N, C-alpha and C positions, 0 to 999 in steps of 0.2 A: 497449239493450245494444250494438247496432252503433255508435251514436254515441259511446258510452264507449270502445270499442276504437279508434275513429278519433282521439279525444282523446289516448288513451294513446300511440298510435303517433306522433302529431305531437309530443307532449311529449318522448318518448324521442329522436326525431331532433333536436329542438331542443336538448336537453342535449348530445347528441353534437357537434352543430355548434358550440355555445358552448364546449365543452371543446377542440375542435380549434382554434377561433379563439384561445382563451386560450393554448394551447401554442405556437401560431405567433407570437403577440405576444411571449411570453417569449423564444422563440428569436431573434426579430429584435431585441429590445431588451435582452437580458441582457448583463451585463458579466462578464468572466472575472476572478475574484478573484486576488489575489497568493498564491503558495504559502507554505506554512509551512516550506519548506526553502530553503537558500541556492542558488538556481538563477539562471543568467544568461540573459537574454532573447536570442533569436536574431533579428537584423534581418529583418523581413518574414515572420516565422513565429511560430506559437503555440508550437512546440517550443522547449524550453529546454535549456541545457547544465547538466548536473549533475556535480559532481566529488566523488566519495568520497575521503577522505583517503588519500594514498599511504603516509604514515608514521603508524603508531600504535605507541606503546611496547609492546615485547614481541612484535611481529608484523612479518613482511615481507608485502608485498602484490603482487598482480598484477592488472592490469585484465582483465576477462573480457567479451568481446563478447557481446551478447545472441544467443541461439540463433535461427536463421532461422525455425524453426517458430513460436517465440513472437512474433517480429516480424511474421510474416504474420497472426497472430491479433489483434494489437493495432491499434487505430485509428491512422491516420497522424499524428494530432496528439499522440500519446503521447510523453512524454519519459521516459528511463530511464537507469539506470547500474547496473553490476554489478562487484563486485571480490571477489577471494578473498584472505583474510588467513590466513597460516600461522604457527604458533608454532614454536619451536626444535625440538620433538620431532615435527613433522609434522602436528599437529592443525590442521585448517583450518576456516574458516567462510566461507560465501558470503554476501555482503551485497548486497541488491538493492533498488533504488528504482524504482517506477513512478509517474509523475506524470501525471495526466489532463489533457487539454486541454478542448475543448468537448464531446467525446464521453465520456459518463460510463461507457461500457462498458470503458474501459481497465482498471478495477479489478474483479477477480472474487473470489468467496468462496473462501477457502482450503479450505473443506469439500468443494468440487468438484475443485479443482486437484490436491490431494495424492492422493486416491484414484485420480484419473485417471492418476497417475504410479506407481501400485502401492503407495502408502503407506497403512497402516492407522493411524487416529488412536486412540491408546490413552488419552490423558489430556489434559484441557484445564484450565489454571489461569491466573489473572491475578496478575502479580507486579509490584511497584514496583521500578524500578532508579534509584538515586540518581545524578543528573547534576550534577556539580560544575563550575561555570563562573561567569562574572560574574552569571549569573541561575540560581542553583542551584535544582533542583526534583526532584520524584519523577516519573519517567516510567512510567506504567502500560503493561505489555506483555502480550500473550497468549503464554503458554508452552505449547506442545503437544509431548507425547512421542509419537513415531510409530514404526512398525515396518515393515520391508520384508525381503525375502529376496534375496540376491545369488547368482546361479548361476555356479559356476566352470566352467572348460572341461571338467572331468570329469563335469559334471552335478550335482555336489553343491551343495546349497543351504545358505547360511549366513545366520542371522538377524542383522540389524543394527538398531540403534536410531537414531533421528534426533531432533534438537531443532529445532523450527520456532518461531521467536520473531518476532512481528510486531505492528504497530500502524498506525493511520492518522493522518495529520496534515494540517491546513489552517492558514491563518493564525489563530493564537490558539485553535485547537480540536484536541484530541487524543482518540482513543478506540481501544479494542481491538475494538469491536463493529461489524460490517458494517452492521447495521440502524440503529444509532445514527448512523453516518456518513450513511446514506441519508436519515434523518429530518432531520438538521442541514442537509444539502445542500438538501433540499426547502424547509425552513423559511426558510433564508437567501435562496433564490431568490425565494420568494413575498413576503418582507418587505422585502428590499433590492434585488431585481433583479439580484443578483450570484450567479453560479455559482461557488461556492467550489471552489478548485483543490486537490483532495485528492491526497495522496501515500500510497502503500502501501509501507511499509518492512519488510523481512524479513531475518532472520539465520538461516541454516541450517547445521547441523553434524551429522556422523555420529559415533557412538560405539558401543562394545561394550555388550551388555546388562548392566545393573547399574552402569554408569558415567554414567548420565544426570545425576545431581546434580553430579558433578565437572565434566562437560562444560558444564553450564549455568553454573557459576561462571566458567568461562573465557569463555563467550559473554557473560555479564553484564559481565565486565571489558572486553571489546571494545566493547560497547555504551556503557559509561560513558566510555570514552576517545574513541570515534569520533563519537558523536552531536553533541557541541558543535561539531564541525567542519562539519557539513552541515545541521543542523536548528536552526531558530530556537526559543529558549526562549519560554515564555508571556510575552507583553508585550514581547518584544524587537523593536526596530524596525530596518528596513533601508530604504535608499533604493530602493524598487521600487514602481512604479505598477501599478494594475490594467490589464489588457489588455482593450479593448473588443471586442465581437464583434457 
C-alpha cells in the first residue's frame, strides 16, 4: 500500500510538471493571430489602434475615452475603442470594442460585469442581424434585456430598461458564446500554435419599460450600418500579418 501511494504521488507530480512544461512551451512559441476587426498595428507594441466610424447615417457620434477604472482592470496589452452614437431625438447607443493581446483576461463574461454595475439580466436571446456589404452575411448577436433603477436627487427610484447586444469575433470566427470562444481559442492554440486574437464587441442603450423592441430596432439599424466599417466579414482578407510572441 505504501509503495502504491508513492507511485501515485510521483505520477501526480509528473503530470503537474509535464503540464507546466507544456504551458511554458506554448507561451514561448505561440504566435498572436491577426484580429477579425480592422485594427492598425502600433510599431513596437502589441496594442493596436481601433477606429469606430465617426459617421453613420442617422446618427451623430462622439468619441468616449475609456473609464480609468476599466483601464486599470484591463491587461496593459489590451486594445480598445468606445464611441457614443446619438439619434436626432436624443436616443443614444454606446459602442465598445475590447481586443485582447497576449493576455486572455482582457475579455470577461457579461454575466459578471452587468450585475456588478447594478443591472439585472431579464432575458437572453440570439438574433441574426443582416450585414449588407461586399461580403453580405448574417451576424449572430446576443440580445439581452436588462433592468436597473436610477435614484433621483429627491431619493425617488425610477425603473429603466437596457439593451445589451454583443458578440465575439476573431479572424474568420464569430460567436455569441463565451465558452465557445474559450474552446475555439484553446483548440486553435493546440492545433496551430496561434493564439487567436479575439475582440469583444458590445452595443448598449437605455430605454423606457415597454420600449425594448423599438429600441432594439434602432440598435439593429446602427449595427447594420457600422459593423462593415470596423469588422471583417467572414472570408474577407486584409494585408495584416500575425504578430509573433
